[in-house]
N, C-alpha and C positions, 0 to 999 in steps of 0.2 A: 525425751525416750527417758523411762525409767526401766533401771536395772532391777528384777523381783525373783526369788527363789523359784525355780522351773515348778516343783509341786510342793504341797504342805507337808509331804513326810521325809524330804531331803535331807531334813536335820533333825538329830536327838536333841530337842530344847534343853530338857534337863540337864543331859551331860555338857551340852554347850556351857550353858551358863554357870555351871560346877567350874568348865575349863577356863574357859573366857570371859566370863561375865565379872569377874573379881574386881574391885575398884582398884587394886594395883595394876591391873591389865587396860584400863581405860584409855590410856595415851596410845597401846599399841592398837587397838580397835580405831580408833579414832585416826590415825594416821593412814590404816589400811582401807578407812573410808575415803579420806581426801585422795587417796590414789584412784579408788574408783570414780569418784566425780570427776575427776581430769581424765578417766580414759586410759589410765596407766596400769601396767601389769602388777600382780603382787606378788614379784620377786625381789630379790637383794635385801640388803639389810635397812632397818630404821632405827634410829638412834635418840636416845631420851639423855640429854645431860643434867648433871646434878641430882640424878634419882635417889628416890628416899628408900628406907630400908624396906619399907612394904612393898614398894615396886619392884625391889631387887628379888624378894621373897616369891614373890608371884611370878616373875619371869623364870625361876628356879623350878618351881612348881610345874608350869608349863612345858619348858624343857628338860626338865629330869636332871638338869645339872646346874653348877652355879655358873652366873652370866659374868664373872670376873670383877675384879676390884678397881677397876680403873674409874674415872672421874665421871665416865658415861654409860650409858647400857645401851648395847646392840643386839637386837633380834633380828634373823632373818625371816621375811616374810614367806619364802618357799619352803622353809622348813615346818612354818607353824600349819602351812596348806598342805604338807604332805602328813603330817601329824593329824591333820582332822580325816583325812581321806582315810589313811592306815586303820584307824580308831572306827570308822563308822560314824563317828559324830556328825562329820559334815561330809558325804561322800562327794559331792559337789565342790567341797573345796573351800579354801579360806573366804571367797566371793560370797558364796552362799552364806557364810556362817555371819558375817558381818551384816549382812540384809536382815537377817533374823533375827540379831541383836539391837538392831538401829533404825530397821525400817529399809522401804525401796530407796533406792537412789537416784538422783537425778544428774545425767550428766552436766557439768557447766557449761560447758561449750554451747551445747543444744539450748539449755535454759536461759544464756545471754541471749543468743539469738530470736530466741520466742518472746523475751520481755522489750526487746529492739522493734520486732515486729509489730505489737501491742502497743508500743508508743506511737509508732508511726502511725497507725491505725487511729490513736486516741486524738490527733491531731487533725481528723477528719474535717469536722465543722468549722475549725479556723481554715483551712483551706479551701472549704465549699464557700465560706463568706468572703475570703480574699478574691474568689474567682467572680464572684457578684459585683464586689466593691473594689477595682484594681487598688485604689488609694490605701489599702490595709495591708498589701503583700509586705511591705516592712515590717509592719508590725508583726503581720503572723510569723515572719521569719524570725523576728527577735524572741517571739515568745518559745519557739523551739530551741535557740541558742542560750537564752539568757538562764535558763532554770527555774524562772518563776512559777510555772505552771506545775513542775515538779516538787517544787516546795510547797506549795498550797494543796497539792493533793495528795500524793507520795505514791498514787498506783496509776497504771493506766486507765482501768474502769472508772476510777472517781476524776481523771482529766478529761476524759470523754463528757461525761456529763457535764461539768463544770462548763467547757468549751462549748458544748452545745445550749446550755442555757446563755453565755455570753453571746453567743452569733444570735441567740432569738432577741436579747437587749438592744444589739447594736441593729438588727435590721428593721427595729421599731423606731430608729432615730432619723431625723428629728422629730419631735412631737410639735405639733403646730394646730393650735393654738398652745401655749406653755402650760403645763398641768403639774400639778403636785405629783413629787416623785414616790412617795408611799402609795397614793392610787394609781399610778402608773406600774410600780410593782405589784399590788393587787392584783389588777386587771391582767397584767401580763404573765408573772410569775406564780401568781396563787397564793403569795403572801406578800401584804403590805413591809413587811423586814425583809425581804429578801435581798434588797439591796442596801441594808444596814453599812455604816461604815465600821471596817474590821473584817466584813465576812470576806470570803475568797470571789465570791462572785462580784462583789462592789468593787475590789482591789482590781481585778481584770477587765471589769466593765469602763471601769474609768481610764484603765491604760487604754483601753480601744476608744473611748470617746476624744480621747486626747490625741489620738492618732488620725480620727477620722476630722478633727476639728482644728488642729494645730494650736489649740490652748497648752500654754505650757505648764508643767506641774509647778503652781507655785506653793504647794505645801499647807499643811494646816487646813482646818475647816472651812477655812475662806476659801482656800486653791481648791478644794473639791466642789464647795458650793457654785464656783465659778465655770467649772468643767461641767458640770451637772446643767448649768443656766445656758450652757452655750450651744446644747441639744434639747431646749424646752424643757428641761424637768427642774422644777422648784424645790430645794429642800427646805427653806425656809424664806416666806416671802415678806417680811417685816423688817428683818434684821440688816437686810442689804439695802443701802441709799443711796442716793445722788443728790446733789444741791443743784438749782435752776434759779435763773434770774432773768425776768423777762421773758419767759418762755410761757406760749399760751396754746389753747387746742382743747381744755378740758375745763368745767367750771372752776375748778380747783387752782389750776394754772391762772386761769382768766382772772380770778380774785386776787390771787398775790401779784399778778403783772400788773394791775389797777392801783394795788396799795405801794408797788415798787419795793416788793420785800422779798428775800429769798425763799422758794419753797423747797421743802425736804420730801422726796419723793419715793416712795418705796417699791420695792420689785412688785409687790401685788398690786399696786396704783397701775404700775407700768404695764403689767401684763393683763390687768382687766379693763383696763380704761386709758389707753395710749394717747399722746396728743393727736387731733386731728388735721391739725396744720404743721409745716414745718416751715422756718425761715430759710430764706437762700442761703446765710452765712450764719453760723454759730461758733463764737469762740469757747474755748475749751482750756481751762488752767488746772495746775495741780492742787493747789492749796485753797482752804475757806478763808484766808486774808484777802485776796485778791476779790473773791465776788462779795464778800462784807462791805469791802473798800468802794466797791462800783456800786453797791446798793447805796451807801452814805454819799456816795458823791451824785450819782445822778439820778435814783429811784426810777421813777416810769419810763424817762429817758434814754436811760441805757441801753446797749445793745444785748441781744441774749448771750447769753453766757452759762456755761456748765461747768461744775468743778468736780472732780473726781475725787477729792481726798485722800491722796495718795494712790494705790495700785487700784486700777480700773477694778470696780465691781461688777457684780452680776446685773443690779440695777442702771449703772452707769451704761453698761455695754449694751443692754436693751433697750436702753432710748437711743443712745448714739446710733443702732444700727436700725430703729424704725425711722430716726429724723432722716439717717442717708438714703434709707431705700425710697423716702417720701420725698428727695430732691435736697436736703441740706448739704453743704460741704463745712469741712471743721477746718479751723483754725487753731494750733496747739502750742501751749506756751508751759515750760516746766522748769524746776532746778536746774542750774549751770552745776550739777555734780553727779557721780557716776549712779547714786541710785533714779534720780532724776532721769538720766537717759534711760537706762531700765524700765521704766515706768511709761516713756514715751514710745520705746520700740516695743513693748508691750501691748499698747494700745494701738501701735502701727499695724501690728500683726493681725488686729481682729478687724479695724475700722480705719478707713483713708483718711488721714488729714496733710495739710500743710502747715508748714512753720510758722508762729507768730513772735516773732522777734526771739526766734529759737534757733539760731544758726553761730556758727563759727565767729561770724562778722560781728553778730549782736554781742556775743558773749565777751569779744576783744573790746567793745564800746564799753561794754557795761564794766570791765576791769579795770579800764582808763578812766572812768570818769568818777569812780566809787574810789572811797578811802580803803587800806588794806583791809581785805575780806579775812574769814575763817580760811584755813588751809583745806585744799583738795585731798581727801582720806578714801582708804578703801580701794576696791580693784577695779580697774579699767571696765569701761561699757563701750559697744556701740552705737553709734548713730546713723542707722540707713537713711536719714531722709538727710544728712550734710556730714558724709564720711571724715571730714576735716574737722570737725566739732570736737572729737576724742583728744586729737593732738593738740589742738587749743587749750583745751582744759589741761593737759599734761605740764604743756610750756608756763603756761602761769600759773599753774598749781594752787588755785583760790576758788573756792564754792561762791557763787552767787546764788541766794534765794529770789524766791520770785519778790518775798517783800522787799527786797533791795531795791528793785527795778519798777516799783510799783505805779511810780508816777507815769512811766511811758505806757505801761500797760493802760492805766487810766486814760490817756490822753487816746489810746483806740477804741475806748468804750462809750466814750463820751457822744 
C-alpha cells in the first residue's frame, strides 16, 4: 500500500519548498518520511545530534524562534504539522507535505510481506521439479535456505527465470547417448554458451546435477567436467583419459592388447566406440607405475587392468560403468594414505568394487614387511569398504604407496 496525497491541489508546492525544501531541513523531512514508512504517527519530537549552523538557522526560520543552543537540535512534528495546516501550505498536514516533497510512501511492513510472497512464488519451478523427482527435495530446500539463488539473481523475477531454466536442464538429464554440452545447451536453451562456466545457470544446474547423481563437488574444471559427464554431457572429449592394459572390444583396444601395450583411451573414444566385450573381472589401480610394470612383466599374458591416474576422471567413470553394465566386476587397489582412501571412496560411490589387497589386514602386512616408510600426513578419511582401515593407518602412522607393494600386485596379475 502506498500513501499518496488526496488531490493534486492539497499542497502549495512553491511555498512548501520554500518552507521545508531547504537543505538544512532535509534531516527533518527524512525523519518524518521514515515514520510514515513504519506506519507511525507524525507527533512528538525528532532530534538531530551535532547539528550544523545551517541546520540550526533553517529550524529557526521554520519555527519562528531559536531552537536552543544545546548539542542536539529537537523539533516537534506536531508543531510543524499545525504550522502547515494553519498557513494553508498543506491543509492536509505534514504527511501530505512529505509525500509532495519526496514521492509516494510505501509502508515497510507491507512491502516486506509482498517481497516475501514474491520470493516464495519464485521458487515454484524448483518445487515443481522436486515433486517430479523426489530425490531432489533436499536440494530444493537447501536452495531456499542457503541464499545461493538470491546471491545469483537479486530479485524474485530474475530468480523465477533462473530456476525455471535450471528445471528445464535437469528434466532433460541424463543424456543418452552422451552429447556435447554446448550442443545440448544450444538445442535446449537456444544458446551454446548458456551453460558456460561462471554463468548463474551453470552454477545452479551443476548444483542440481550433483544432487541428482551424488557426484561430489571436487572443485575446479576437472570437477565440473566430471559432474557434467555423470549425466552424459561432455565438455571436453579429448583431455579426459584413462589407461587400460589387455582390455579388448574395439579395433584399437584389440591391437594394443595383441601388442601387450597400455592403451590411452579418451572420453571421445569411449562414448563413441565403447568396448563390445567385458571381462568377468577387471583389476583397477590408482597409479600408472603399476600398469607399466604389469605390461613389462607379462605383456599379452597379463590380466585386464585399468588405471585411474589419481582421481577417477570422466573417461574412467564412463569406461567402468560401461563394463559394469555388461557384467564386469572390479577389484580395486590404491595408495594406503588419506588421499588414496578418498580416491577409493569417491570411486565406490559411483561404481561398485571389492578390495584388491586393500584392507586393514593388507596394510598391516605391508607395514610389517617393509622398511620404515614415509610418515602419514593430512586429514583422516574413511574407508566404507573396510571401516577398520583408517584406524590401522592412524595406529601405524606410515604411508604405503602402490609402488611399495608392486611385487604383490604383480603376482595377482600374472
